[in-house]
N, C-alpha and C positions, 0 to 999 in steps of 0.2 A: 575484677580486681579493684580494690581501693588502694590509694597511695599508701605504701608502707605496710599493707596487709595482704596476706594470701587468702583467697577464698577457700573455705573448707566446708564440708557438709556438717550436718548437725552433730555428728560424733567425732568431728575433728579430722575426718578423712577427706581426701580429694574426691570429689564426685565425678567418676569417670563418665557417667551418663550425660553430664553437661557437655563434655567434649563430643560424645556421640551425637547428641542433638545438634550441636554446632556443625559437625561434619555433614549431617543429613540436610540441614537447612542451606548450608553453603553450596553443596552439590546441586540441590534442587534449584537454587537461584540461577545457575548456569542454564538450566533448561527453560526457565521462565522467560527471560528477556536479556538481550545483548548488553544492556546497560550494566548488568552485574559484572561483566568481564572487566570493565574499567574500575568499578568500585572495589572489586576483590583485590586489585593490586595494592590497595591500602593495607591489606593484611600482610602482604609481602614486605611493605615498607615498615610495618610495625615489627615484624620479625627482625629486619635489619637494624631498626632503631634499638630494640632491646639488646641485640648482640653487641652493638657499638657503645651504647650509653647507659645501659642498666644491666650490667653483667649479673648481679645478684638475682634479679627477677628472671633473667634469661636462663640461668642455671636451674631455677625452680620450674619454669614453665616452657622453656625453649623446646625441649624434646616433645612435650605434649602438643605444642603449637605446630611444630614441624610435622609430626605424625598426622595431625588433623588436616593440615593443608594438603599433604600427599594423599591421604585417604579421600578427601573431597575431590581432588583432581582425578583419582582413579575412578570414582563413581561417575564423574562427568565426562570421562574420556570418550565413551561412545558418541556423545554429542559433539564434543570439541574437535574430535578427529574427523568428523564429517565435513568435507569442504563446503557443503551447502549451508551449514550453520553459520558460516562466516560471510554470508552475502551482504547483510546490512552493515556489519562492522567494516566491510571493505569500503564503505562510503567515506571513511576517515582518510583514505589513502591519498586523495587528491592534494590537499594542502601539504601533507607530509612529503609526498613525492616532489612537489615544487620546492619545498625547503631543502630537500636532499640535493636538488639540482642547483641550489644556491639562491633561489628566489624565495626570500622569507616574507615578502609582502603579504601574500594571501593568508599565511598562518598568523602573522602579526595582526592583521586586520580582524581576523576571526577571533583572536584572543581578546582584543579590546571589545569587540562586539559581544562576545560571550560573557565577559565580566560585567558589561553594561546591563545585561538582563536583570542583574540583582537590584539595581537602583535607578537606572537611567532610561533604558528603552528595552522593553520585554519582547518576548517571542511574538512575531507578527503573523504567524500562521493561525488562521481562524479556527482550524480544526482542533487545536489544543489550548488556545488562549484567547482572551479578549485582546485583539491585536495591539501590541505595544505596552500592555500592562506589565509593570515590573513585578518581580517577586516581593520586594519590600517597598512600603511607602517611605517617605523621607524620615519620619520619626523612628520607625523600626530599623531603617538603614543605619542610623547612628548607633543603635544598640548592637546591630550586627557587626559593624566595623570595630566597635568596642570589644565584642566577644573575640574577634580575630586578634585584636591587640593583646588581650589577656592570654590567649593560647600561645601567641608568639613569645610573650614575656615568661611564660611558664612551660616552655617547650621541654624542659628537663623532666617534666612529670608526664608519664605515659598517656594518661587520659586526655590531656590537653593536646599533646602531639598527635595522638590518633584521631582526634576530632578534626584537626586540620588535614591529615592524610586522607581521611574519608571524604571530606568536603571537596578537596582538590581533585582526587581521583574520580569521584562520582560525577564531577562536572567536566571531566576531561573531554568527552565527546563534544560538549558544547564549546569548550575552549578551542577545539580544533576546527569545528565547523561553523561557529558563530551563532548568532541569535536565532536563525531560522530553525524551527522545530526544537528549540532549546528546552521547552517544557517537557518534551519526551526524552531528549538526550540526557537531561540532568535528573531523571527520575530517581536514580540510585543515590543521589546526594540530598534528598529531601530531609532525612533525619538530621544530619549534622548542620545543614543550613538553617533548620528551625531551632536547633540547640544553641547556635552561636548568639542570636539576639537575646535569648533568655539568659545566657551566661553574661552577656554585657549588661543586661538590666540588673541582675543579681549583684554584680560588682559595683554598679552605680549606686545601688541601694546601700551597700556596705560603706561606700565612700560618704554618702549623705549621713549615715549614722555616726561615722567617725568625725565628720566635720561640723555637722549641724545638730546632731542629737536625734533621739527616737521620734519626737513629734514630727520633724520634717521628713524623716524616713517614712513614717506612716502616710504622710501626704503624698510623698513620691510614689509609694506603692499604690495608693488609691488612684493617682493619676495614671499609672501604668494599667491598672485594671480597667479604668474608663476607656483609655485609648485602645486596649485590646478588644473591648466590646465594640468600639467604633470600627476597628479594623474588621472584626467578624461581620458586622452589619454591612459595611461597604463591600466586602468580599462576597457575601451572599447576594447582594444586589447585583454586583457585576457579573457573577457567573450563573445565577439562577434566573435573572431577569434580562439584563442587557445582553449578555453573551448567549445564554441558552435560548432566548426567544428572537435573536436577530435573524433576519432573512439569510445572511451569509452562513451562519452556523447551521440553520435548518437545512440549507442546501448541501453543506459539507457533510452532514450526517444523513443525507438521502431521505429527507422527510417526505418527499413526493413518493419515493418507492415504498416507504413504510405505509403511507396512506393507501397505495395501490394494494399492498398485501392485506391490509385491514379490510379493504373493500372486498377482496376475494374471499376472505374468511367469512364475511357476512353474506356472500352470494349463494343463491340456490343452484347455480350452474355446476356442472361436473364435466369431466373430460379435459380437453386441451385448451390452453390459453396461450395466444401469441402475444408476447410482451416485449415491446421495444425498450431498450435500456442503454444508457451511455457507457456502461461497463458490463457487458454481458459475459465476459470471461471470469471464471473463478480466479481468486477467492473474493471477488468484490460483490456486485449486486446479488448474484445467486446465493451467496452465503447469508446475506441479510434476509432474503426471502425464505430460505430453508429454516432459519431459526424462528421465523415469525409465522410462517404459513401453517395453519392447523387444519385446513380444508384438504383432507387426504385424497379426495376424489378429483382434484385438479392436478394437471401436469403442465408445467410452464415450458414454453419454447422461447428461448432467449435469442435476441438479435438486436442490432442497432439499425433502425429504419432509415438512418441517414445514408446507409450504403448497402443494406441487405434486408431481405424478407425471408421468413421461414413459413412454409406452408405445412401445417400439421396434416397428417394423413387422416382427415376427418371431413365429413360433409358440412359440419357447422362448427364454429368456434368463436370465442371472444377474441377481440383484438384490442389491446390496450396501448394507447399512445400518449406519453407525457410530452410536454412542450420542449423538453431539453433534447429530444431526439425526433424532430419532425420528419415526416415522410419526404424522401427525396422526390422532386417533381416528376422524375421519370416513373416512379412508383405510383404517385398520387394520380397521374393521368390514366393509369391502367387498372386501378382497384375500384371495386364497387363495395364500399363500406357503409353500413347503416348505423348511424349514431344512436346508441342506446341512451347515454347520458353523459354530461360533463360534470365531473365531481370537483368542486371548488375547495381549496385549502384556505390559508390565510391570504388576504388580498395583497399584502406586501411581500409575499414569498417570491423568490426568484422564479420558481416554477409553481404558480398559484393554482394549478388545476391539472387534471388529466382526463382524457377522453376514452370512453368505453364504446367500442363498436361491436357489431355482429357481422360476421362475414362467412363466406363459403370457400374454404381454402382450395379444395380440389377444382372448383370452377375457376377460381382466380389463377391457379397454376396452369390450367389448360389455356387460358387467355394469353399468358406470357409465352407459352410454347408455340401457340398458333401464329404469333406475329414474329417469330424468330427464324434464324437460319439454321439449317439442319445438316450441313455438310462440313467435313473437316478433312485434313490430310494427316494420315498416320503412317509413319515409316515410308513416306513417299507415295502412298496410295490414297486416293480420294475415296472416302466412305461416308455413309450416312450415320448420323448420330442415332442412338447414344454411343458414347465411348466410355468404356469401363476403366476406372482407376482402382478397382478392388473395393475400397471402402465406399466410394461414391461413383456416380457416372454423370458425365456431361450430356445433357439431353437437348440443349439449345443454346443459342447465343445471339447477340445483336450488337451492331456498331452503329449507333444513331447518326453520327456524323462521320462519313468516310473521307471527307475532304477538309483539310485544315491548312493553315499557314504555319511556317516554321516557328516552333515555340508554342504552338497552340495545344489545347487539351484534347486528348482522345478519351472517349467514354466507351467502355466495353462492358456489356451486360452478359453474364453467364448464368445458365439455369442448370441446377444439379438435383439429382435424386440420391438419397442415402440408401446404400445397399447393405453394407455390413460394417458398422463402426468399429468392430473389434479388430478389423484388419489393421487399423492404425493403433499401434501400441501406446499404452499409457505408462510412462516410467514411474517407478514406485515412489520417487521423491517429489513428484509434482502432483497437482490436484486432479489432473485428468488429461485426456488427449488434447493436443494443440497442433493445429495445422495452419497453413497459409496457401492461398491460391495466388499464383504468379501470372501476370500477363506481360509479355515482352514485345516490344516493337523491334523488328529486325530489318537490317538493310540487306542489299543483294549478297554481300559476303558474310551474312549472319552477324554483322556488327550490331551490338545493342545500342539503340538510339533512344530508348525510353522504356520505363517499366514501373510497375507497382506490385507489391506483395502484400496481401491483406486477406482477412477473413472475418467478417462481422456477423456471421452465423456460426458461433464457435463449435469446434469439433467435439468438445466434451459433452455437448448437449445433442449431438446427432442421434436420431432414432430411425431405425430401418423403416422405410416406407415414406418418411417425410421428404420434403423437397425444399430447396432454398434458391434464392437469386442473389447474386453478388455483383455490385458495381465496382469497376476499377476506373479511376480517372488519373491521367498523368500527362505531362507535357512531352511532346516529341520535337526536339530541337535538332533538325537535320535538314540537309539541302533538299530541294524539290525532287520528288520521286515517289515511287510506290513502295510501301513497307508492309511486310507480313506481320501477323500477330500470332504469337506463340502462347499457349495456355497449358498450365500443369498445376500440380499440387504437391506440397512436401510437408514432412513432419518437422515441426519447429524444434523438436528436441535434438535431432541429429542432422537436420537439413537434408535428409534423404528424400528424393522425389519418389512419389508413388508411381509404380509402373502402369503403362497402358496395356490392357489385356484384350486379346482377340481370341475367342474360343479357349480361354484359360491360359494362353501362352503370352509371355511378355514380348511386346514388339517395339516399345519405345517408352520414354518417360515424359512425353509432352505431345500435344496435337497442334497443328497449324490451322487456324481458322480460315474458312473459305472466303471471308471478307477481310480485306486489309485496309490500310489507310493511305490516302494520297496527300503528300505535302505539296501544296501549290506554290507558285511563284509569289 
């Protein structure tokens, strides 16, 4: 719409297809990213604005706009009615809940911080921004605030009012949460935020024409063009050189992992690869690898070597270890790895290299089992391992230090073999199976005095025949005495423990280790 004019097609008829296209794009935006939820509220404000302040235009277009918003909502309903689609927008609830309780300080601080990203202090998260770089430089900021002033002065004209609605609602997540990740949260406000300085510059040029004449106006426009070119040059330098090549940005975007996958793409090896990673759970490191790995003869086993190891069911395998997940000393003392090569990246990188080893997983696995304890108590009966949990079986364990002082750390090493991963269900709305192994320290009356739940060899990557080792470390703050250790595994989706099976029958949901821990005076 232009002010005072109704848009019509070439033959003077309202083009219904424009509204259909609008509905489809609006509905699709809900499925693309959560920022659209806030920005779309600007359309509701436009509907209310027209109903209150521009009755003539509302009579001509209100029915079409109402129908379009309802149709877009109906198309997006399957997504919007799914509770899991509101996971990330739920992060807005913290400051709002505090305000509801009467504590307005967090929301007010975030409002000031969010507005400050435009001209004073930008997003400090390196993943999305050169830390602290504002949206506008000082010169463009003046034009921006001039554009805001123009829109406020002409709020009776729908185009100006809607520009403000769009900018404010598009920035609403940032205004609630503050500058942290504001580059991402304000994504839906990019268009009006860029329009406003242009609007301010146009109005400034008109003022120069009226006050000083055309010659000065041309000089003003030339100055704007020069400064726009300078802004483009500074921006290119900041984001393609300073930000894009900084060690922090390269680390944030997993440059080390990218280099590892590129190495594997150029490798002549085939079969299994044991790869240590700081984020072995989907949808993080594995998704990056899946998108980039072209070597279809390789199957990656994911784990975090700071607490776990995976032993592929293979006589020989590559073992890749980046410096951000070094081998736990307990593992390093028990592994026989042969260094193939150290691959160097940029020397100033946070993770400037990765090591490629060759190893024999089955031999290494036998070494762990041979030095471990093989008895447990199940349902009150002492039995030899393995103990089956359906999906996996516990084949061995060890407690390196069985005597500690109160508040000291207990280390428990458990060794597992994968039997049937399909026993652990994968809910349809998540990326794959997710489980956790728990180790509890129990007093004489079964009082819990220490625990840790974790799994650093993720269940989504389990393959029948493979094995893995998991380390648990946790403090036991208890009076002197002897404490039992309880081990089990549960599904993270519903926190249901996997049953212990004997001859196919369920006998319990945990085992008690034959080794306990003594808390000394």
